[in-house]
VMD Tcl script that builds the backbone (N, CA, C; Angstrom):
set m [mol new atoms 249]
animate dup $m
set s [atomselect $m all]
$s set {name element resname resid chain x y z} {
  {N N MET 1 A -42.313 9.138 -25.393}
  {CA C MET 1 A -43.416 8.475 -24.756}
  {C C MET 1 A -43.404 7.014 -25.156}
  {N N PHE 2 A -43.472 6.147 -24.171}
  {CA C PHE 2 A -43.618 4.718 -24.410}
  {C C PHE 2 A -45.105 4.403 -24.429}
  {N N SER 3 A -45.539 3.700 -25.452}
  {CA C SER 3 A -46.961 3.401 -25.603}
  {C C SER 3 A -47.130 2.100 -26.373}
  {N N ALA 4 A -48.395 1.737 -26.609}
  {CA C ALA 4 A -48.729 0.575 -27.429}
  {C C ALA 4 A -50.104 0.815 -28.045}
  {N N ASP 5 A -50.326 0.210 -29.197}
  {CA C ASP 5 A -51.602 0.384 -29.902}
  {C C ASP 5 A -52.795 -0.063 -29.069}
  {N N TRP 6 A -52.630 -1.087 -28.262}
  {CA C TRP 6 A -53.728 -1.660 -27.495}
  {C C TRP 6 A -54.003 -0.912 -26.188}
  {N N CYS 7 A -53.175 0.062 -25.852}
  {CA C CYS 7 A -53.246 0.771 -24.569}
  {C C CYS 7 A -54.279 1.906 -24.620}
  {N N GLY 8 A -55.369 1.746 -23.885}
  {CA C GLY 8 A -56.404 2.772 -23.841}
  {C C GLY 8 A -55.918 4.087 -23.265}
  {N N ASP 9 A -55.083 4.025 -22.231}
  {CA C ASP 9 A -54.555 5.255 -21.637}
  {C C ASP 9 A -53.610 5.977 -22.599}
  {N N CYS 10 A -52.922 5.221 -23.440}
  {CA C CYS 10 A -52.056 5.826 -24.455}
  {C C CYS 10 A -52.900 6.553 -25.504}
  {N N ARG 11 A -53.983 5.908 -25.904}
  {CA C ARG 11 A -54.882 6.544 -26.881}
  {C C ARG 11 A -55.550 7.784 -26.277}
  {N N PHE 12 A -55.735 7.799 -24.955}
  {CA C PHE 12 A -56.324 8.949 -24.271}
  {C C PHE 12 A -55.410 10.177 -24.357}
  {N N ILE 13 A -54.107 10.011 -24.132}
  {CA C ILE 13 A -53.177 11.150 -24.104}
  {C C ILE 13 A -52.678 11.520 -25.511}
  {N N LYS 14 A -52.697 10.582 -26.433}
  {CA C LYS 14 A -52.120 10.836 -27.763}
  {C C LYS 14 A -52.676 12.079 -28.455}
  {N N PRO 15 A -53.991 12.355 -28.433}
  {CA C PRO 15 A -54.488 13.573 -29.088}
  {C C PRO 15 A -53.970 14.867 -28.444}
  {N N GLN 16 A -53.487 14.780 -27.218}
  {CA C GLN 16 A -52.962 15.954 -26.518}
  {C C GLN 16 A -51.498 16.224 -26.844}
  {N N LEU 17 A -50.818 15.248 -27.423}
  {CA C LEU 17 A -49.380 15.387 -27.665}
  {C C LEU 17 A -49.001 16.561 -28.567}
  {N N PRO 18 A -49.723 16.841 -29.650}
  {CA C PRO 18 A -49.325 18.003 -30.461}
  {C C PRO 18 A -49.311 19.308 -29.660}
  {N N ALA 19 A -50.270 19.514 -28.783}
  {CA C ALA 19 A -50.293 20.733 -27.965}
  {C C ALA 19 A -49.144 20.733 -26.963}
  {N N ILE 20 A -48.860 19.577 -26.371}
  {CA C ILE 20 A -47.743 19.470 -25.422}
  {C C ILE 20 A -46.427 19.743 -26.150}
  {N N GLU 21 A -46.256 19.129 -27.304}
  {CA C GLU 21 A -45.029 19.327 -28.088}
  {C C GLU 21 A -44.878 20.780 -28.510}
  {N N ALA 22 A -45.958 21.449 -28.846}
  {CA C ALA 22 A -45.889 22.866 -29.229}
  {C C ALA 22 A -45.470 23.727 -28.048}
  {N N GLU 23 A -45.955 23.401 -26.862}
  {CA C GLU 23 A -45.598 24.172 -25.673}
  {C C GLU 23 A -44.132 23.984 -25.291}
  {N N PHE 24 A -43.571 22.822 -25.629}
  {CA C PHE 24 A -42.176 22.515 -25.312}
  {C C PHE 24 A -41.401 22.305 -26.608}
  {N N SER 25 A -41.466 23.298 -27.469}
  {CA C SER 25 A -40.919 23.174 -28.821}
  {C C SER 25 A -39.400 23.025 -28.858}
  {N N LYS 26 A -38.717 23.329 -27.772}
  {CA C LYS 26 A -37.260 23.150 -27.740}
  {C C LYS 26 A -36.874 21.701 -27.472}
  {N N MET 27 A -37.854 20.881 -27.119}
  {CA C MET 27 A -37.609 19.457 -26.872}
  {C C MET 27 A -37.941 18.665 -28.130}
  {N N THR 28 A -37.282 17.531 -28.276}
  {CA C THR 28 A -37.593 16.598 -29.349}
  {C C THR 28 A -38.340 15.436 -28.736}
  {N N PHE 29 A -39.500 15.126 -29.276}
  {CA C PHE 29 A -40.349 14.069 -28.745}
  {C C PHE 29 A -40.283 12.844 -29.649}
  {N N TYR 30 A -40.272 11.668 -29.022}
  {CA C TYR 30 A -40.298 10.400 -29.740}
  {C C TYR 30 A -41.370 9.524 -29.112}
  {N N GLU 31 A -42.037 8.756 -29.945}
  {CA C GLU 31 A -42.975 7.757 -29.448}
  {C C GLU 31 A -42.372 6.385 -29.703}
  {N N VAL 32 A -42.288 5.584 -28.654}
  {CA C VAL 32 A -41.700 4.256 -28.737}
  {C C VAL 32 A -42.790 3.229 -28.465}
  {N N ASP 33 A -43.002 2.334 -29.420}
  {CA C ASP 33 A -43.962 1.252 -29.230}
  {C C ASP 33 A -43.307 0.197 -28.342}
  {N N ARG 34 A -43.845 0.015 -27.155}
  {CA C ARG 34 A -43.222 -0.888 -26.186}
  {C C ARG 34 A -43.164 -2.325 -26.692}
  {N N ASP 35 A -44.122 -2.735 -27.506}
  {CA C ASP 35 A -44.143 -4.098 -28.009}
  {C C ASP 35 A -43.056 -4.346 -29.050}
  {N N GLN 36 A -42.615 -3.298 -29.717}
  {CA C GLN 36 A -41.580 -3.435 -30.735}
  {C C GLN 36 A -40.197 -3.085 -30.202}
  {N N SER 37 A -40.115 -2.664 -28.935}
  {CA C SER 37 A -38.838 -2.220 -28.368}
  {C C SER 37 A -38.650 -2.759 -26.949}
  {N N MET 38 A -38.918 -4.042 -26.769}
  {CA C MET 38 A -38.862 -4.623 -25.428}
  {C C MET 38 A -37.478 -4.507 -24.793}
  {N N ASP 39 A -36.416 -4.530 -25.600}
  {CA C ASP 39 A -35.076 -4.391 -25.028}
  {C C ASP 39 A -34.901 -3.022 -24.380}
  {N N VAL 40 A -35.391 -1.970 -25.024}
  {CA C VAL 40 A -35.304 -0.615 -24.472}
  {C C VAL 40 A -36.192 -0.508 -23.240}
  {N N VAL 41 A -37.395 -1.070 -23.317}
  {CA C VAL 41 A -38.337 -1.051 -22.191}
  {C C VAL 41 A -37.695 -1.706 -20.974}
  {N N GLN 42 A -37.048 -2.841 -21.169}
  {CA C GLN 42 A -36.403 -3.540 -20.062}
  {C C GLN 42 A -35.191 -2.766 -19.548}
  {N N ASP 43 A -34.380 -2.231 -20.450}
  {CA C ASP 43 A -33.197 -1.461 -20.040}
  {C C ASP 43 A -33.581 -0.246 -19.193}
  {N N LEU 44 A -34.699 0.395 -19.544}
  {CA C LEU 44 A -35.131 1.599 -18.824}
  {C C LEU 44 A -36.112 1.304 -17.690}
  {N N ASN 45 A -36.429 0.014 -17.511}
  {CA C ASN 45 A -37.321 -0.405 -16.429}
  {C C ASN 45 A -38.679 0.299 -16.515}
  {N N ILE 46 A -39.254 0.299 -17.704}
  {CA C ILE 46 A -40.577 0.886 -17.920}
  {C C ILE 46 A -41.608 -0.129 -17.453}
  {N N MET 47 A -42.354 0.213 -16.402}
  {CA C MET 47 A -43.285 -0.730 -15.800}
  {C C MET 47 A -44.737 -0.482 -16.202}
  {N N GLY 48 A -45.050 0.659 -16.735}
  {CA C GLY 48 A -46.414 0.970 -17.140}
  {C C GLY 48 A -46.394 1.925 -18.312}
  {N N ILE 49 A -47.488 1.940 -19.054}
  {CA C ILE 49 A -47.596 2.853 -20.186}
  {C C ILE 49 A -48.939 3.558 -20.118}
  {N N PRO 50 A -49.021 4.769 -20.632}
  {CA C PRO 50 A -47.951 5.540 -21.263}
  {C C PRO 50 A -46.946 6.029 -20.216}
  {N N SER 51 A -45.710 6.086 -20.616}
  {CA C SER 51 A -44.635 6.561 -19.759}
  {C C SER 51 A -43.777 7.550 -20.530}
  {N N PHE 52 A -43.303 8.548 -19.815}
  {CA C PHE 52 A -42.459 9.572 -20.408}
  {C C PHE 52 A -41.097 9.539 -19.725}
  {N N VAL 53 A -40.033 9.460 -20.520}
  {CA C VAL 53 A -38.669 9.490 -20.000}
  {C C VAL 53 A -37.944 10.594 -20.763}
  {N N VAL 54 A -37.258 11.466 -20.019}
  {CA C VAL 54 A -36.606 12.623 -20.628}
  {C C VAL 54 A -35.093 12.505 -20.446}
  {N N PHE 55 A -34.385 12.744 -21.545}
  {CA C PHE 55 A -32.926 12.712 -21.543}
  {C C PHE 55 A -32.388 14.063 -21.968}
  {N N ARG 56 A -31.256 14.426 -21.392}
  {CA C ARG 56 A -30.509 15.607 -21.825}
  {C C ARG 56 A -29.049 15.190 -21.909}
  {N N ASP 57 A -28.455 15.412 -23.066}
  {CA C ASP 57 A -27.053 15.050 -23.298}
  {C C ASP 57 A -26.772 13.594 -22.941}
  {N N GLY 58 A -27.731 12.711 -23.277}
  {CA C GLY 58 A -27.549 11.283 -23.069}
  {C C GLY 58 A -27.805 10.796 -21.654}
  {N N GLN 59 A -28.155 11.701 -20.757}
  {CA C GLN 59 A -28.425 11.332 -19.363}
  {C C GLN 59 A -29.902 11.507 -19.053}
  {N N GLU 60 A -30.469 10.538 -18.365}
  {CA C GLU 60 A -31.861 10.655 -17.955}
  {C C GLU 60 A -31.991 11.752 -16.907}
  {N N ILE 61 A -32.945 12.673 -17.132}
  {CA C ILE 61 A -33.155 13.764 -16.180}
  {C C ILE 61 A -34.538 13.727 -15.543}
  {N N GLY 62 A -35.401 12.834 -16.020}
  {CA C GLY 62 A -36.721 12.742 -15.422}
  {C C GLY 62 A -37.548 11.648 -16.054}
  {N N ARG 63 A -38.512 11.157 -15.270}
  {CA C ARG 63 A -39.424 10.150 -15.800}
  {C C ARG 63 A -40.772 10.250 -15.129}
  {N N LEU 64 A -41.763 10.035 -15.938}
  {CA C LEU 64 A -43.149 9.947 -15.488}
  {C C LEU 64 A -43.589 8.548 -15.910}
  {N N VAL 65 A -43.336 7.591 -15.011}
  {CA C VAL 65 A -43.535 6.181 -15.313}
  {C C VAL 65 A -44.390 5.566 -14.218}
  {N N ASN 66 A -45.600 5.196 -14.592}
  {CA C ASN 66 A -46.475 4.454 -13.700}
  {C C ASN 66 A -47.597 3.856 -14.538}
  {N N LYS 67 A -48.472 3.126 -13.924}
  {CA C LYS 67 A -49.539 2.457 -14.679}
  {C C LYS 67 A -50.777 3.312 -14.836}
  {N N ASN 68 A -50.758 4.518 -14.310}
  {CA C ASN 68 A -51.942 5.368 -14.305}
  {C C ASN 68 A -52.088 6.176 -15.590}
  {N N ARG 69 A -53.334 6.517 -15.909}
  {CA C ARG 69 A -53.630 7.392 -17.037}
  {C C ARG 69 A -53.022 8.766 -16.766}
  {N N LYS 70 A -52.383 9.339 -17.785}
  {CA C LYS 70 A -51.797 10.669 -17.651}
  {C C LYS 70 A -52.704 11.691 -18.328}
  {N N THR 71 A -52.810 12.857 -17.702}
  {CA C THR 71 A -53.560 13.951 -18.300}
  {C C THR 71 A -52.580 14.919 -18.953}
  {N N LYS 72 A -53.100 15.750 -19.826}
  {CA C LYS 72 A -52.284 16.786 -20.460}
  {C C LYS 72 A -51.639 17.656 -19.387}
  {N N GLU 73 A -52.406 18.035 -18.382}
  {CA C GLU 73 A -51.895 18.910 -17.320}
  {C C GLU 73 A -50.781 18.227 -16.529}
  {N N GLU 74 A -50.918 16.933 -16.285}
  {CA C GLU 74 A -49.885 16.204 -15.549}
  {C C GLU 74 A -48.581 16.139 -16.344}
  {N N VAL 75 A -48.688 15.898 -17.637}
  {CA C VAL 75 A -47.488 15.834 -18.480}
  {C C VAL 75 A -46.832 17.208 -18.566}
  {N N ILE 76 A -47.621 18.247 -18.730}
  {CA C ILE 76 A -47.078 19.606 -18.795}
  {C C ILE 76 A -46.399 19.958 -17.477}
  {N N SER 77 A -46.998 19.629 -16.362}
  {CA C SER 77 A -46.389 19.890 -15.060}
  {C C SER 77 A -45.074 19.144 -14.909}
  {N N PHE 78 A -45.053 17.875 -15.304}
  {CA C PHE 78 A -43.840 17.083 -15.254}
  {C C PHE 78 A -42.729 17.729 -16.072}
  {N N LEU 79 A -43.027 18.087 -17.319}
  {CA C LEU 79 A -42.008 18.670 -18.193}
  {C C LEU 79 A -41.568 20.053 -17.698}
  {N N SER 80 A -42.485 20.817 -17.145}
  {CA C SER 80 A -42.156 22.163 -16.641}
  {C C SER 80 A -41.209 22.121 -15.454}
  {N N ASN 81 A -41.271 21.057 -14.688}
  {CA C ASN 81 A -40.472 20.955 -13.460}
  {C C ASN 81 A -39.132 20.264 -13.665}
  {N N LEU 82 A -38.756 19.982 -14.912}
  {CA C LEU 82 A -37.485 19.336 -15.168}
  {C C LEU 82 A -36.291 20.256 -14.932}
  {N N GLY 83 A -36.494 21.537 -15.118}
  {CA C GLY 83 A -35.406 22.490 -14.874}
  {C C GLY 83 A -34.471 22.697 -15.974}
}
mol reanalyze $m
mol bondsrecalc $m
mol representation Tube
mol addrep $m
């Protein structure tokens, strides 16, 4: 998840992350502070936060990237549909 300390929408979803991570325990989750990782943000074309980008074997397989607030249900649906 790409986020920042000043991001209200990031603070909204953050308390839900432990439950999301528990439901998808086979995945490894990382939180990236966009302000401290601008090179990665630019390389991945992250336009809004919070944003979720999923990789498998070094290849991007999905992204939930937009400027809108994400709900727990939206993130779970996104991760469930990755295949």
